N, C-alpha and C positions, 0 to 999 in steps of 0.2 A: 487697683489697689482700696481696701473697707477703708471708711475712715472710722473714728472713735466716736462715738454719741457724745451729742455735745446740746443740750437743752438749748443754749443760746442759740446756737444755730439753727436749732430745728423753731423757735420763736420767730427768727428772721425770715427763714423762708415761708413759715407759714403765713408770715405778717404776708410779704409780697406775693402768695397766691392768693391771698381774697381782696387783692388792688390792680387796676387796671389804667393808673393813671402816671406808672413807671416814675416811685418815688425816687429821689436821692437820699446819699446815707443819714443825711441829717434826719431828714423826714423817718425814715425807718425808726432811726435809734430814739426821738421823740417818743416816737408810738411803743416800741419793744419795751421803752424804758417804764414803762408805766404797769408792764406784766412783770419786770425784772429790774427794778429800781438800782439794785449793784453792776448793771451791765454798763462798759465803756463805749465814749466815741469810736475809739480806737480796736475795738473789741467786735464792735459790726461792722466796722472797715474791710478789719481782716478776712471775716466770714464770709461778706460781700464778696469782696476778690477769692477766697478760695471755694465758694460754689460759683462764680463765674467762671473763673480757672478749672472749672471740672466739667463745665459745660453743663451745669444744675440750673442756671438762671442765666439772664442775657444783663452785659452790661451794656449802656448805650450810650458812647461816646458824640455827643449834638454838637460839638465845637463853641461849648456855651462854658469850657470849664470845668463844668460839672456834671460827674457820670449820675447815670441814670440806671433804675436797676428794673427787670418786667419777667417776671416767673414763667411766662409763656414763651419757652424753647421753641414751639413747634414755626419753620421758616413762614414769617408774613413784616410788614413791610411800617413806617411809623409816620406820625405827621407831626408835625412841629408846627405850633401856632408862633406866628413872629410879635403878635400885639403882645399876648401872656404868659408864652413859653408852654402853655400844655401840652403833652408827648400823648399821641391817642393812638391804636394800634389802627392800621390802614389795612382794610380785607379787602381783597382784588384778588383776582388771578397773578400767580408766577411769572413774574419778568426776565425767568432764566432766559430767555434768549439772546440779552443781553450779553451774555456770556461767551459764546460763539462769536458774537462781532468783536471783542475785546479779547477774545482769544487769536482771531485772527489778524491784527493790528499789534501784536506783543508776540516777542519771540521767548518769553521762559514761563512757566506755569502759572497759569490763575486760577485760583483755588473756590475763588466766590465771590460773593458780592456784598457791599451793606446800600441799602439805597434809602436815603430820608427822603421826603416832600414837605413842605414849607409854604406857609399862607398863611391863611387868618382861618381860625374854627369859626363855626358858626356864632355861638355866644358873643366873641368881639366884633363880629360881621353886623350883627344885630344889636350891636352895642351893651350889652348886657353886662360886660366884664369890664366897663368901665366904671 
């Protein structure tokens, strides 16, 4: 179903497309507000949810209680630094073979998987973010 055009939604999506750091809704709001001072945080949350529900962006739930957003909807993995909390794309070959293993040990239907890698980023490892 086609959505009615929304300048606010376009600003949000364009902001995300120019980022590789997987910002939170609050970061999106602070930045988009510079172009549209009348936009509310609630509008940003609603549009991020709508875009994620439509598959136009990814919502990342990293276990820290705050959703992060990614405009890159291609299949890829993420690395989360346990020191500074940064989220980075991890480019590597697909590990879809784990689906076959999971399906062998599960009676229901498995549609996919989400895999996050954790550790310390290069900057934190070198003491740059300290």
